[in-house]
N, C-alpha and C positions, 0 to 999 in steps of 0.2 A: 459540568464543569460551572463554578462560581466565579463571577468578575467582583473583585474587591472593590469597591468605588473610594473608600477612605479606611485609613488606618491612623489609630490615635496611639498617642504616646502618653504611657501613665508616667508622667513627669515626678509626683508627690512619692508613689512607690520606687521610683529608681533614685531619687534623693534622698529616701528613708535607708535603702540599700547601701548608698555611697557612705553615710554616717556609719552604719550598723558596721558594715566591714571593716572600718577604720583605714581604709585605703588613702593614699594622697590624693586629696581632691580640696578644691579651692571653695570657701564659701561663694563666692560668685557662681561657680556651677551649680551648687545646689540650689541658688536662689532661681538661676535660669530655669532649670528643671523644674522646680515646684511652680513658677509662673506659666511653663506651657502646659500643665496638666491636661491631658486630653485634648491637646492641640492636634488637627490632622498633619500629618507628615509629609511633607511636600516631596521628598525622594528616600528611596530605601535601597541598599544594597547589602545583600548577605554574604557572609564570609565565615570561613572556617578557622577557629582559634583553638587551637590546641584540642582538636578532635570535638569540639561544641560547634555548634551553630550560632553565631551572633550577627548583629547586623549594626550598619552604619546609618543613621538617620541624619536628614537636614530639614530643620522647619525655620523657615525664613533665613536669617543670617547665623543661626546656631547650629553647630554641626556637632554630632553625639559619635564618637566610635565604640565599638565593642558593647554595644547592648543587648543584653539578654531578650530573645523574642517574648519572654513572661512579661515583658513592661508594653506589649503590643496589643491593641485591641481595635477589633472592628465590629461591625453590625451586619449580621447577614439575616435577610428575610428570604424565606423560601417562597417565590413565586409560583403560581399554579396556572398551568396554560388552560383556559378555557376553550374548548373545542365545540363549535357551533355545528349542530347536525342539521342538515335540512329536516324542518318539520312537515306535515301534511299541511296544505294550501289549504288555509281557512275558507276559500271563497267555494261555495257549494258547484259542483260541476262545473270546473273551469274548463272552458273551450269545447263544452258538451262532448267531452272524453268518455262520460260514463253516465 
């Protein structure tokens, strides 16, 4: 299992999508999304809207609803666990056992 430490919001991509879709949006919403480009998300909740997974996110005092998960990014690094096996004792004849 991988624990995500931070999830980032692609604000510029989301803002461009708002403009491209020509949905109702305010210039203020576009400006805020651009300003918050790749800012860590404070809270997130996943919702099912029209049989597709979207999320509601909060960054500071800003709240965005029904954001597609394509605008979420994270960094995942794989950590390998180092196991130290006991090696032979470098001391010759420890405790006169041989």
